[in-house]
N, CA, C and O atoms as a DFTB+ gen file, in Angstrom:
336 C
 N C O
     1  1      -7.384      15.774     -15.215
     2  2      -7.606      14.917     -14.235
     3  2      -7.993      13.705     -14.664
     4  3      -7.742      12.753     -13.925
     5  1      -8.590      13.496     -15.763
     6  2      -9.138      12.110     -16.200
     7  2      -7.869      11.264     -16.452
     8  3      -8.003      10.083     -16.133
     9  1      -6.943      11.534     -16.841
    10  2      -5.710      10.557     -16.857
    11  2      -5.196      10.142     -15.337
    12  3      -4.868       8.985     -15.074
    13  1      -5.170      11.005     -14.559
    14  2      -4.920      10.513     -13.133
    15  2      -6.047       9.629     -12.603
    16  3      -5.761       8.763     -11.775
    17  1      -7.255       9.776     -13.001
    18  2      -8.388       8.832     -12.611
    19  2      -8.265       7.535     -13.239
    20  3      -8.430       6.564     -12.501
    21  1      -8.034       7.354     -14.335
    22  2      -7.766       6.200     -14.978
    23  2      -6.631       5.445     -14.426
    24  3      -6.744       4.239     -14.205
    25  1      -5.392       6.179     -14.157
    26  2      -4.258       5.461     -13.601
    27  2      -4.438       5.044     -12.309
    28  3      -3.761       4.100     -11.900
    29  1      -5.471       5.742     -11.383
    30  2      -5.658       5.282     -10.080
    31  2      -6.382       3.933     -10.225
    32  3      -6.093       2.903      -9.615
    33  1      -7.495       4.117     -11.244
    34  2      -8.170       2.792     -11.247
    35  2      -7.501       1.522     -11.698
    36  3      -7.689       0.374     -11.295
    37  1      -6.607       2.015     -12.705
    38  2      -5.560       0.885     -13.096
    39  2      -4.834       0.132     -11.913
    40  3      -4.631      -1.082     -11.890
    41  1      -4.493       0.985     -10.987
    42  2      -3.624       0.728      -9.840
    43  2      -4.568      -0.368      -9.041
    44  3      -4.211      -1.505      -8.731
    45  1      -5.754       0.189      -8.798
    46  2      -6.931      -0.872      -8.159
    47  2      -6.670      -2.217      -8.808
    48  3      -6.197      -3.200      -8.237
    49  1      -7.027      -2.134     -10.030
    50  2      -7.112      -3.395     -10.848
    51  2      -5.656      -4.328     -10.636
    52  3      -5.601      -5.551     -10.510
    53  1      -4.776      -3.580     -10.638
    54  2      -3.307      -4.154     -10.538
    55  2      -3.239      -4.865      -9.098
    56  3      -2.689      -5.961      -8.986
    57  1      -3.799      -4.224      -8.034
    58  2      -3.741      -4.924      -6.689
    59  2      -4.334      -6.403      -6.576
    60  3      -3.890      -7.257      -5.808
    61  1      -5.330      -6.566      -7.397
    62  2      -5.878      -7.950      -7.726
    63  2      -4.987      -8.826      -8.275
    64  3      -5.209     -10.030      -8.140
    65  1      -3.903      -8.408      -8.941
    66  2      -3.089      -9.509      -9.503
    67  2      -1.834      -9.551      -8.634
    68  3      -0.931     -10.306      -8.996
    69  1      -1.698      -8.904      -7.652
    70  2      -0.553      -9.163      -6.736
    71  2      -0.573     -10.402      -5.720
    72  3      -1.575     -10.742      -5.092
    73  1       0.768     -11.071      -5.643
    74  2       0.883     -12.421      -5.125
    75  2       1.305     -12.107      -3.802
    76  3       1.067     -12.953      -2.940
    77  1       2.009     -10.832      -3.402
    78  2       2.820     -10.558      -2.347
    79  2       2.010      -9.551      -1.453
    80  3       1.560      -8.597      -2.088
    81  1       1.755      -9.570      -0.211
    82  2       1.030      -8.448       0.502
    83  2       1.722      -7.178       0.513
    84  3       1.103      -6.115       0.557
    85  1       3.297      -7.268       0.465
    86  2       3.915      -6.183       0.391
    87  2       3.603      -5.186      -0.887
    88  3       3.336      -3.985      -0.834
    89  1       3.705      -5.971      -1.971
    90  2       3.329      -5.371      -3.241
    91  2       2.113      -4.901      -3.335
    92  3       1.927      -3.794      -3.839
    93  1       1.083      -5.662      -2.864
    94  2      -0.361      -5.123      -2.851
    95  2      -0.624      -4.066      -1.859
    96  3      -1.675      -3.438      -1.986
    97  1       0.165      -3.778      -0.900
    98  2       0.099      -2.640      -0.029
    99  2       0.743      -1.315      -0.612
   100  3       0.329      -0.166      -0.455
   101  1       1.979      -1.789      -1.403
   102  2       2.726      -0.522      -1.931
   103  2       1.778       0.042      -3.093
   104  3       1.494       1.238      -3.171
   105  1       1.343      -0.874      -3.937
   106  2       0.324      -0.204      -5.017
   107  2      -0.846       0.281      -4.490
   108  3      -1.367       1.242      -5.055
   109  1      -1.420      -0.250      -3.406
   110  2      -2.554       0.377      -2.801
   111  2      -2.287       1.789      -2.250
   112  3      -3.060       2.734      -2.414
   113  1      -1.237       1.840      -1.647
   114  2      -0.878       3.308      -1.380
   115  2      -0.686       4.310      -2.505
   116  3      -1.084       5.474      -2.476
   117  1      -0.036       3.732      -3.487
   118  2       0.099       4.742      -4.687
   119  2      -1.394       5.040      -5.161
   120  3      -1.769       6.187      -5.406
   121  1      -2.257       3.871      -5.277
   122  2      -3.364       4.096      -5.683
   123  2      -4.179       5.138      -4.984
   124  3      -4.909       5.896      -5.622
   125  1      -4.059       5.191      -3.613
   126  2      -4.783       6.008      -2.685
   127  2      -4.262       7.411      -2.846
   128  3      -5.052       8.318      -2.582
   129  1      -2.997       7.733      -3.256
   130  2      -2.607       8.957      -3.458
   131  2      -3.210       9.366      -4.781
   132  3      -3.691      10.496      -4.870
   133  1      -3.227       8.591      -5.760
   134  2      -3.641       9.139      -7.128
   135  2      -5.248       9.318      -6.921
   136  3      -5.822      10.240      -7.500
   137  1      -5.836       8.571      -6.227
   138  2      -7.365       9.033      -6.110
   139  2      -7.690      10.185      -5.253
   140  3      -8.685      10.898      -5.384
   141  1      -6.742      10.311      -4.339
   142  2      -6.763      11.547      -3.576
   143  2      -6.540      12.815      -4.527
   144  3      -7.256      13.809      -4.407
   145  1      -5.647      12.750      -5.355
   146  2      -5.206      13.898      -6.197
   147  2      -6.520      13.957      -7.166
   148  3      -7.057      15.025      -7.463
   149  1      -6.927      12.814      -7.576
   150  2      -8.106      13.164      -8.668
   151  2      -9.375      13.429      -8.061
   152  3     -10.205      14.117      -8.655
   153  1      -9.597      12.946      -6.934
   154  2     -10.916      13.164      -6.423
   155  2     -10.978      14.855      -5.829
   156  3     -11.984      15.562      -5.783
   157  1      -9.646      15.202      -5.428
   158  2      -9.755      16.663      -5.002
   159  2      -9.699      17.595      -6.127
   160  3     -10.115      18.730      -5.894
   161  1      -9.290      17.350      -7.240
   162  2      -9.080      18.043      -8.471
   163  2     -10.397      18.103      -8.948
   164  3     -10.726      19.208      -9.380
   165  1     -11.311      17.141      -8.989
   166  2     -12.571      16.977      -9.507
   167  2     -13.769      17.164      -8.572
   168  3     -14.920      17.074      -8.997
   169  1     -13.500      17.409      -7.377
   170  2     -14.387      17.852      -6.294
   171  2     -15.209      16.634      -6.014
   172  3     -16.408      16.901      -5.941
   173  1     -14.926      15.441      -5.845
   174  2     -15.485      14.140      -5.458
   175  2     -15.287      13.879      -4.150
   176  3     -14.433      13.055      -3.823
   177  1     -16.002      14.502      -3.271
   178  2     -15.739      14.267      -1.728
   179  2     -15.862      12.893      -1.349
   180  3     -14.908      12.422      -0.729
   181  1     -16.821      12.168      -1.588
   182  2     -16.998      10.711      -1.064
   183  2     -15.753      10.152      -1.391
   184  3     -15.089       9.830      -0.406
   185  1     -15.203       9.926      -2.569
   186  2     -13.935       9.392      -2.845
   187  2     -12.619       9.959      -2.385
   188  3     -11.552       9.344      -2.404
   189  1     -12.792      11.126      -1.991
   190  2     -11.549      11.909      -1.266
   191  2     -11.571      11.338       0.112
   192  3     -10.508      10.969       0.612
   193  1     -12.725      11.231       0.786
   194  2     -12.889      10.939       2.090
   195  2     -12.324       9.577       2.306
   196  3     -11.528       9.239       3.182
   197  1     -12.884       8.817       1.327
   198  2     -12.546       7.228       1.107
   199  2     -10.903       7.009       1.190
   200  3     -10.401       6.287       2.051
   201  1     -10.296       7.562       0.413
   202  2      -8.886       7.402       0.189
   203  2      -7.904       8.027       1.261
   204  3      -6.784       7.592       1.529
   205  1      -8.540       9.150       1.839
   206  2      -7.973       9.743       2.832
   207  2      -7.879       8.790       4.085
   208  3      -6.902       8.834       4.832
   209  1      -8.885       7.968       4.274
   210  2      -9.109       7.222       5.392
   211  2      -8.412       5.878       5.025
   212  3      -7.998       5.276       6.017
   213  1      -8.186       5.266       3.821
   214  2      -7.637       4.314       3.479
   215  2      -5.952       4.372       3.559
   216  3      -5.223       3.474       3.982
   217  1      -5.591       5.543       3.090
   218  2      -4.144       5.782       3.170
   219  2      -3.516       5.421       4.235
   220  3      -2.640       4.579       4.038
   221  1      -3.694       5.845       5.532
   222  2      -3.009       5.426       6.608
   223  2      -3.210       4.018       7.073
   224  3      -2.433       3.499       7.874
   225  1      -4.277       3.381       6.561
   226  2      -4.599       1.979       6.920
   227  2      -3.457       1.073       6.118
   228  3      -2.863       0.081       6.540
   229  1      -3.358       1.635       5.016
   230  2      -2.424       0.771       4.075
   231  2      -0.853       1.163       4.417
   232  3       0.013       0.303       4.253
   233  1      -0.570       2.245       4.812
   234  2       0.796       2.603       5.406
   235  2       1.092       1.777       6.624
   236  3       2.161       1.195       6.808
   237  1       0.050       1.769       7.456
   238  2       0.388       1.151       8.705
   239  2       0.488      -0.466       8.425
   240  3       1.309      -1.188       8.991
   241  1      -0.288      -0.831       7.652
   242  2      -0.235      -2.410       7.249
   243  2       1.145      -2.760       6.693
   244  3       1.796      -3.749       7.031
   245  1       1.520      -1.829       5.793
   246  2       2.764      -1.947       4.973
   247  2       3.900      -1.871       6.225
   248  3       4.841      -2.664       6.182
   249  1       3.828      -1.198       7.002
   250  2       5.056      -0.974       8.020
   251  2       5.005      -2.118       8.841
   252  3       6.065      -2.584       9.258
   253  1       3.780      -2.710       9.172
   254  2       3.702      -4.052       9.867
   255  2       4.354      -5.168       9.459
   256  3       4.927      -5.984      10.181
   257  1       4.231      -5.180       8.069
   258  2       4.540      -6.226       7.340
   259  2       6.110      -6.193       7.209
   260  3       6.800      -7.201       7.361
   261  1       6.575      -5.042       6.936
   262  2       7.931      -4.926       6.815
   263  2       8.874      -5.218       8.061
   264  3       9.991      -5.731       7.995
   265  1       8.194      -4.782       9.246
   266  2       8.829      -4.817      10.620
   267  2       8.677      -6.369      10.781
   268  3       9.640      -6.952      11.279
   269  1       7.703      -7.022      10.460
   270  2       7.564      -8.468      10.815
   271  2       8.543      -9.352       9.932
   272  3       8.925     -10.457      10.319
   273  1       8.963      -8.736       8.599
   274  2      10.021      -9.470       7.856
   275  2      11.265      -9.156       8.677
   276  3      11.971     -10.101       9.027
   277  1      11.566      -8.020       8.985
   278  2      12.819      -7.616       9.729
   279  2      12.966      -8.504      10.813
   280  3      13.965      -9.222      10.857
   281  1      11.915      -8.567      11.891
   282  2      11.994      -9.490      12.959
   283  2      12.378     -10.874      12.506
   284  3      13.321     -11.487      13.007
   285  1      11.702     -11.293      11.647
   286  2      11.941     -12.957      11.214
   287  2      13.305     -12.856      10.789
   288  3      13.960     -13.773      11.284
   289  1      14.047     -12.029       9.997
   290  2      15.450     -12.076       9.502
   291  2      16.212     -12.045      10.725
   292  3      17.132     -12.850      10.872
   293  1      15.907     -11.134      11.692
   294  2      16.594     -11.126      12.930
   295  2      16.719     -12.385      13.685
   296  3      17.826     -12.750      14.081
   297  1      15.630     -13.087      13.912
   298  2      15.451     -14.364      14.575
   299  2      16.407     -15.420      13.743
   300  3      17.102     -16.239      14.345
   301  1      16.383     -15.337      12.444
   302  2      16.880     -16.436      11.687
   303  2      18.353     -16.351      11.834
   304  3      19.046     -17.352      12.016
   305  1      18.887     -14.987      11.744
   306  2      20.309     -14.794      12.041
   307  2      20.782     -15.055      13.477
   308  3      21.961     -15.378      13.626
   309  1      20.048     -14.956      14.462
   310  2      20.324     -15.344      15.912
   311  2      20.453     -16.808      15.972
   312  3      21.413     -17.360      16.509
   313  1      19.337     -17.518      15.336
   314  2      19.487     -18.960      15.426
   315  2      20.794     -19.642      14.692
   316  3      21.306     -20.705      15.042
   317  1      21.285     -18.691      13.448
   318  2      22.205     -19.278      12.689
   319  2      23.610     -19.117      13.872
   320  3      24.453     -20.005      14.003
   321  1      23.619     -18.148      14.447
   322  2      24.866     -17.677      15.207
   323  2      24.818     -18.791      16.404
   324  3      25.785     -19.474      16.741
   325  1      23.611     -18.843      16.938
   326  2      23.643     -20.129      18.054
   327  2      24.140     -21.316      17.619
   328  3      24.898     -21.924      18.375
   329  1      23.832     -21.838      16.400
   330  2      24.308     -23.183      15.669
   331  2      25.733     -23.294      15.584
   332  3      26.378     -24.340      15.663
   333  1      26.197     -22.077      15.409
   334  2      27.814     -22.071      15.038
   335  2      28.598     -22.281      16.241
   336  3      29.827     -22.310      16.180
C-alpha cells in the first residue's frame, strides 16, 4: 500500500506544476483514485471520505472544461463558415 500512497502524494505535488486546468483536473482525478485505493487498503477513513467527495467534483469540473472547449470550437467554426 505504501507505494500507492507515495504515488498519490506525487500526483498531488504534480498538480501544483500544471499550467492547464484540463491537465490539473486529470491529474487530480488520478490522484483521487490512488488516494481512495490507498486509504481503503490502509483503513484511513478521513482520507477515504475526502477523496470520495473530491472525485466527483474533479470529474464534473473536467467535463465542464471540455464542454466549454467544444462549445468554443463550434462557435469558431460557425463564424468561419459565416465569413466564407
